[in-house]
Structures are given as C-alpha cells and as structure tokens.
N, C-alpha and C positions, 0 to 999 in steps of 0.2 A: 585445807590440805595443801592447796597450791594457788598461788595469786601472781598474776601477771600486772605489771605496773608500766605502762606507757612503753611497751615493747615496739621497737622501729628496727627495721631491716632492709636493705638495697642489694640489688643485683646489678652489675654493670651501670650502676648510677640511677637505676630504676627503683624507686620505692616499691616493695611488696608487702610490708606492713607499716602502718601509720599509727603510733600511740595507742596500741591495743592493750585494754585493760579489762580483766574481769577476774573472778575467784571460783573456785570449786570446793565447796565444803565438804568435810570427811563423810564417807558414806554415801556421797550423792554420785549420779550421773549426768553429765553434762553433755548435751548433743550439741556438736559444731558443724555449722552447715554453712554452703556458699558455693557460687559457682567455682569451676575450674579456674585457677589463677585469682582467687579471692584472699590466699594468704594461709589457708587452714593449715596444710601440710608444713609450711614453713614455720608456722608457729610451733607444731609439734616437735619439728626437727630442733628447734631451740630448746624445747623442753627436754628433749631425749639427747642432748648434748651432740648431735650432729652438725648444728649450726650455733654461732654465737651472735647475739643481737647487736646492731650497732648503737643503740641506745635503749634504756629502760631496764628493768629489774625483775626478777623473780623470788618469792617467798615460799618455801617448803616447809611446812609446820610451824610457820612463823619465823623461820630463820632463812637469812640469805642463801639463796641457791644459784649457782652459776656454773653448771657441768661444763667441761672442756671437751669430754669425749663421752660417747655412750657408756662406757665402763663407769665413768664418774656417775651418770645418771642411775644406772644399775645399782651400784653401790648406795645411792640414796633410797632406793626402793622404788624407781620409777622404770616400768617396763613398756617396751613400744611394739605394737603389732603393726607391722609397715603394709601398706597397700600393695607395694611390690615386694614380694617374699624375700627376706634375707636369709637363705638358706644355702647350703654348699652341697650341689646335687650329688657329687661324689663321695661325699661321707654318709655315715650310717643316720638313723634317726636319733639313737642315743648320742653321737658325738655332735650333731646339731644342737641338740637340747643343751648340751653342757659346754659348748664349744667356748662360752665365756670364762669356765672355770671348771675344771674336771676334778672329782673328788679322788685324793690319793689314798694309798694305803697307809702312808704315815707322812707327817709334815716335813721330816727331814729325808724323805727319799723321793725321787723323782719317778714314781711308780704309780700308774693309774689304777684305782680300784674297779676294774671290769665289771665284777659281780654287783658292787653298790650302784654303779652307773646304770648297768641293765636292769636292776630291781627298782630302782627310782623312775628309770624311764617308763616301764611297766605300769608303775602305780599312775603316772601323768597320763599315759595314753588311754588308761582305764577311765580316767576323769573326763577325758574329751571322747570316749567311746571309739577310739581308732584301734581295731583289731589288726595290728601290724607288728612283727617281732621287733624288738629296739634295733637288732642288727640290720634291718633293711635299709638298702641304700635309698636316699631320697630321690635319686633320678628315676626310680621305679614306682613312685608314687603318683597319682593324679593330682590335678591343681586343688580339688578340694581336700585331698588327705594331706597336702603340703600346708595347707592353711591350718589346718588342725594341729601340725606338729609346731607351726608359729605359737599357736595358742598354749600348747603344753610347755615350749619353751618359756614364754611369759610366766606361766605357773611356777615353773621351776625356779624362778627368781625370788619367790615369796615377796612379790612386790606389793606396795601400798597405794600406788598409783598406776593405773594402767590406761594406755592410750591406744584406742584402737582405729586406725586408719583403713576405712572401707574394707573391713574384715569378711563380709559376706559376697563379696563380688565374684569368688570362684566357688562358691557354696552351693550344695542342693538345698531344697526346702527342709528335708530332713536334718542336714548338716546345720542349717540356719537355725532351726527350732533348738538344737543341741547346744549351739553356741550361745543363744537367749538364755537358756537354762543355766549355762555356766556363768554367765553374767550375774543372773539374779541370785545365784549361791555366793559369788564374791561380793556382791553388794550386801548381802545379810551378814558377811562377815566382817564389814565396816570398810571395804576398799572403796577408793573413789576411782572413776573412769571419765575418760573424756572419749565420746564416740563421733567419730567422723563417719558420715554416710550419705549418700544421694539419695537413699530410700528414706523420704519423710515420714511415711508410715512407720517404719522401722524407730525412728527417732522419737516421735511423739509416744510411741508405746515403751520405749526401753526407758527413756531419760526423765530426770526430774526437771531440768530446765534447758532451754535452747538458747544457744549462742549463736548470732547470725552474722556473718561477714560478707562485706563485698568492697572489692576494690582495694584491699588492705586494710580496711577498717572495720571495727565491731559497730555494727548499725543496731543492733539490737540483743538483748540478754533478758529473757522472761520465762516465767514457769510454764512448762509444756502443757500444763492442765488449761491454761488459758489461750491456747493457740490452735491453729487448724492448718493444714497443708496450704491453703491458698494464701494465708497471711504471711507464711514463711516464705513462700515463692516470691510474692511482691517484694518482700525485704531484699531477697537473694538477688534478683534482676534488676530492681528498680522499676518493674513494671508489671501490669497483669499479663498473664499468660491464660487467654480464654481457650485456645485450641492448640493443643500441644501436636497432634498429628495432622500434617496437611492432607487435604481432601484427594481422593483418587480423580475427580474431576472426569475430564473426557480422556483419561489415559486408555490407549487401545493397545493389544497385543500383535506382533507380528509373525513371522517364520520362526520356526524352531531354531534356537541358536546354540543350545547345548542339551545332548540327548546321552542319557546312560542307559545301557541295557544289561541287567543280570551281573551287575557288578557285586564280586565276592572277594574276601580277603579272610583267612581263618583268625577268629578272634576279635574282628572288628566289624565288618559289615557282610551282609548275606543277601544275594539275589536283589540289589537295589536297580529299580529300574523307574526313571521320569523323563519327562520332557520340559525344557524350560524356554520360553518364547521372547523374542525381542520386546521391550516395553513392559515386561512382566516381571513382578518381585514375587518370587516363590519363597515362603518361609519353611524353616525346618525346625520343628518342636521336639523336645524330648530332654529326658533328665540326663545329667552328668554320666557318662559311660555309656549312652545308647548308642555312640557311633557317628553322631552328628559331625564332630570336628575330624573324625577319621575319614570320613566320606569327602569332605572338602578337601583334604590333603590328597587324597587318590585322585580326585578330579585335577588337581593342580599339578600332579605328578610328583609329589613329594614322598608319599608312601607307596609301596608295591599293591598291586592289584592281581591275585591269581587267575581271575577269571571275569568275563564280561568285555563289554565294548563302550567307549566313550567316543561321541562325535561333536566336534565344534563346527558349525556352520556345515554340517552335512559330511565334512571329512573326517575321518578317523584319527584320533591323536593318542590312542592308547600305546604306552610304550615310549612316547617322546617326551624329553627333559623338560623340566619347567622352564627353561630359557627360551624353547621353541615354543611352548605353549603362550608365552607372554608374547612373542613375536606375532602370534596369530590371534591375539586380541583378548587372552584370559589374564584376570587379575584376581589375586587372593589377598584379603587383609585378615591376618590370623588374630587369633584371640589374645596372643601374648605380645604387645606392640614393642615392648622393651626387648625382649630376646630375640624375636624374629621379625620386627616390622620396622626397626629404626637401627642406625649407626649412631649411638648415643653421643660419641665424642666429636662427630662431625657436625658441620653447621646446619642451620636450617635450610639454606639453599641446596646445599650438596645432598641433603637427604630428599628434598622435593624433587631434585632432577636425576636421583639415582637410577630409576626404571628407565627413563626416557633419554637418557644419556646418548645413546647412538642416534637420535634424532638431531641432536646439536654438535654432533663430532663431523669433522671434515678432514679430508686427506688421508694419506696412507697410514699416518701415525694416530689418526682418531682424535686430533687435537679439538678442545671444546671451543665453539663458537659463544663465548661468554655474553656478548651482547643480545644474542638470540635466547639463550638459556635465561639470561636473566629477566629478560621481559617475559618470558613464559612463567618462570617463578613467581615474579610479581603479580601476574594475571591469576595465577593458582592460590596465591596467599588471600586475594580478594575473593576469590569464588569460594573458598572454604571458610572465609572470615577468620583467618588467624590473626591472634592478637597484634594490634599495630605497637605495641611497647617493645616488641622483640625485633632485633635485627637480623637481617639475613646471615650475617656472620657469627651470630650466636650459636653455641653449642646447643642441639636440640634436648639433650640432657637436663638443661635449666628451665625447660617449659613445663608447665602444669600438665596434669594427666590428659585433660580434655584438649588442650592445643597440640600435645604430642600426638594424639589420635587424629587431629585434623590434618598433621603432617604426613602422617601414614597414608590417609585416605587421598590426600592431594597428590602423593608420590603416583599413585596409581592412576588418578584421573588425568595426571600431565601424559600418561601414555596412551590416552584415548581407548580403553578398553571397550570391546563389544559385550563381554561377559564379566559380570564382577562377583566374586565370592566374598561374602562378608560374614566372619565368625566373631560373633558378639561385638558389633560395631559401636555399641555405646557403654561398653564395660568400663566402669569406674570414672565416668564423665557425668557433670552436673546437668540439672533440667534444661537449662538455658542452652548448654551445648548440645545436649540431645535434640531439642528442637531443631537446630540448625543442621545437625547430622540428618535428621528426619527430611528436612527440606531439601537438603542436596540427594539423598537417596531417590525422592520423588521426583524431583528434576531430572535425574538421570535417566528415570524410567520412561518419563514423558518424551525425553529425547531418543528413546529407542534402545537403551543399555537393558540387557537381560540381567537381572539380579537375583543371586541365591543368598538368602539371609538366614544365619543360624542365630537364635537368641533364646536365652532362658526366660525373657520376660513376655509372658502371653499377651499383655496389653499392647506391646511393640509390634509384636507379630499380628496381631487382629487388627492394630490401627493403620498399618502400613501395607500389609500383603494382599495379592489378589488370591493366592492359593497358600494352603498349609499343608505340609507333610508332617506326619508324626512317626517318630522313631523310636523303638525299644529293642534293646538287645541286638542291635545292628540290622534290624529290618523295619521297613515301612509299614506302620501298623494300621494308619488311617490317611486319608487325603480328603481335604474339603475345600470348596470355593468360598469367597467372602461372604456370600449370603447364608452360608451353613456355618459359620464361625460361632462355636459354643466352648466357653472355658471349661465346662465340664465334662464335655465330649473330649477335648483335648487331653485333659488330665487323665481320664479314663483310659485313654489310648496309650499315653505315656506310663501309666503306674500300674495298668491290668497285671494280676498274677497269672502267668500262663499256666501255672499248676492247676487252676480252679476253671480253667476253658474246657 
C-alpha cells in the first residue's frame, strides 16, 4: 500500500530522519514505535503532506507519491489522526468533519447542503458511538470526545490508508475499546493503518508488524507475533530498562503544604477534602470526567469554587489569582501542554524562563539579566535532560512531544515551587522519557516538594505515589496508602455504579 525509500529530513541542519525504508502491505496494520524525537511523527507528517523530505521517495499503490499539502494526501486516500488534535473549537462537529470539503446542493451553486452534512455526520458519529448532535460546538466537548470527532473526520474521507498518531492518549478505557473495534472493522475492509503509540501492549495486540525507530533511523521491522515488550524497549532506547519506577527509598513526609476543605463547585467537584504533605506524592485516580482536572484547576485558581477552603503552608489562598499562588510557591502542569503550557512560537530559553522571569529582572523597567537567566536555563536543561541537539533559540514547537513536556516541567521547576500539581505529566511521551520524568518527580519529593499527581495510568500511580485518592463524579470515593494499593480496588471505586449502592 505504501512504501518508504531512504526518507531523509533535517530541521535547522539537524538530521531527524536518516534513510528510512520500510513498507506497509494492503490490509495490514504496522505499529511504529520509538522514543520521542526518534522521528516517528516527522515521517508521518511527510506521508500526510505536512512536510516534504529532503531526500528519498514514497510509493502509494505502486505509484510515485509526493504530497505537497494535506489536501493532496487526502485526495490520494491518506487520512491522518494527529496526536495533537486538529479541530476548530469554535466550529460545530459537522463543520469540523467536513472542513476539507463541504457537500453542496449543486456543483454550480456555492450553497452548502446542510441536511446532507448533518445526516452524514450522524452516521459517522454513530460509528464511533459519540452521542452528540452534529451542530454541537467542539469547544463544548471533552478531550476524549474530540478524539472521537477526529476519528469520524478520518472515516469521512473514505481513506485507504489511515495514520494514527497516539490516538488513545485522551481516551477512557471504554473509548479505547471502541477505537480498537473500529480499527478491526477497518482492517477487515482491507484498509492499511500505521499506528503510533507508546503503549507497547496495544501495539503488540493490534498490529501485524512493528517498526522500531531510534535517533531518526529504522532499527528493526519484524512480525508482532515474534516480539515482546522487553525486546521492543531495548531497541527503542538502545539499553535494557530493568526498573521503570524509582524506589521510594528513604523518602519521608513533613508538614502539611496544601490543604483543601469542603471544595465544591456545581457540576465539577463536591465536598473535596484532603491534605498534601511536604515530600509526599499524592495520586489522584479516576475516569475522564470524574473531576480530577477540574480539582487541580480550582486549586491553582483557574476555575471558580463556590464553597470550601484552600490553604497553602497554612495560609488561606481561596480567591487569590493564579499569579499570586505562583508567587507563594504553587505550580501547575496542565494536561494540554500545547494549548496551556507552552508559547509554541517562542524559543526554548524563553519558555523555560517564562514563570521565573521576575527572578532575573532588574531595575524599574524589569529588564532581564540575560547572563543569570542563561545560566539558570542551561542548568535546568541539564536537570530535565532536554535533548542536546536543540538550541536555546530554537522554537519550542519544533521539539518532540517528550521534549516539549520536559520544557513545561522545567519552566515550573526553575521557579522552585513548594507544591507541584501535575495533570497527566507523561501524556504522549515514550517509555525512556517517562523514566526520566519519574526520576525527576521522585527527586523533587525527596527534596521536600509536595506533589499532587493526576494520572490515567494505574501503574504510574502505584509505582510513584505514597497515597492515592480515587475520584468519581466529582467526589473522593476511596483513599489508600502505598501498602494498600490494589488495581481492582482502585477500578471498583472509579467505576462503581452508584445506583446499585
């Protein structure tokens, strides 16, 4: 169906793809895996017409294929479901699904066939089991629902080859199962797929073969039936990973750093109370829509709270704006790094120093002491192990997802926070980058930072946290210490049907 021949690509003179060659047969699903920065998304952006290679060629159905734009790729039957969703939040679901080409009432009239658009959108939404009216604005959808719209958008193209770049990062377990069912049906119809994911279990389950990339090169392409997770990981990182999560060691907790009492806001959270101590990692588990992210946004002052009290180091901060909470030592890494965590057009250095700018400003005009700021940025780059191939002046949008996440984390750490709120801190990053983020989190806790961590990965929570709170429908339903951690108990609390209680 598609063949890559010696594909090469450079950014700012730095090679990101080196002579990549492999093929995807018709009706097959190939898993494409590798660490962030390995070149996976760059290769798929070339296939999808967003980028052009510096050297090499592609064949689609045995014919030369060189799309100059995503429209060219779509016309050739290639659909791309991106890791970072490409939707217009101010438009409706139907308008997003058909944004590449709206059905008209007649070819010679510039009048849209609204009925046909909405009827077809309903059919597509039914296929992905999204029960939303076609006219619903995308800005009113959850992250998981937006991912399902992206899938419907790809199905609308009647594609022969579908590229899925981390499609499950925002999905609940139910939505993941739905996606996998959709993929199975597409495969049975003879469609080819390239599936990029950091969930190696999913890759081995869904794919016919696995192509492994490292540092811009293809290091292996073998049948999935002959592989296991350990073998793939060793190819990805060039070394064995024996222990993904750092041990808790002699980590001890201190005084209460953050306290919530009776936090309530209609439609999001209800009567939330907990304490977070210095040196402690407190996990928050729950399904999408359980109120986890909303709780973090209330704690940081981004969302309103109708009732309750928040104390930081014993002092009330309820009602204070985020700027003042930052000044008092609170930090918040959001789940959407591109929309809320980074200035994508700005440089790596500017993003890293964004929060801590006042520390390096001097005089009445607040001019930046660039030498001091530069030294601090260099130190933080080393601390978070940011890729050495990227320059400080390079736009952060050119980095891989994992390196972007490191910049977001480094931005907050440079401000030396006492309390760190983490919402899905390893979303969309590879196993090697995850291990480095876990090490950073554990080191911060040992140094006395109080950490509240929201995660959809139970292994992550049980591997890192000292305690876990489980949320469902805006309330805390269970709490357990490390010695009590049990996956079944956590899932029961997160999924329990209250009508049967």
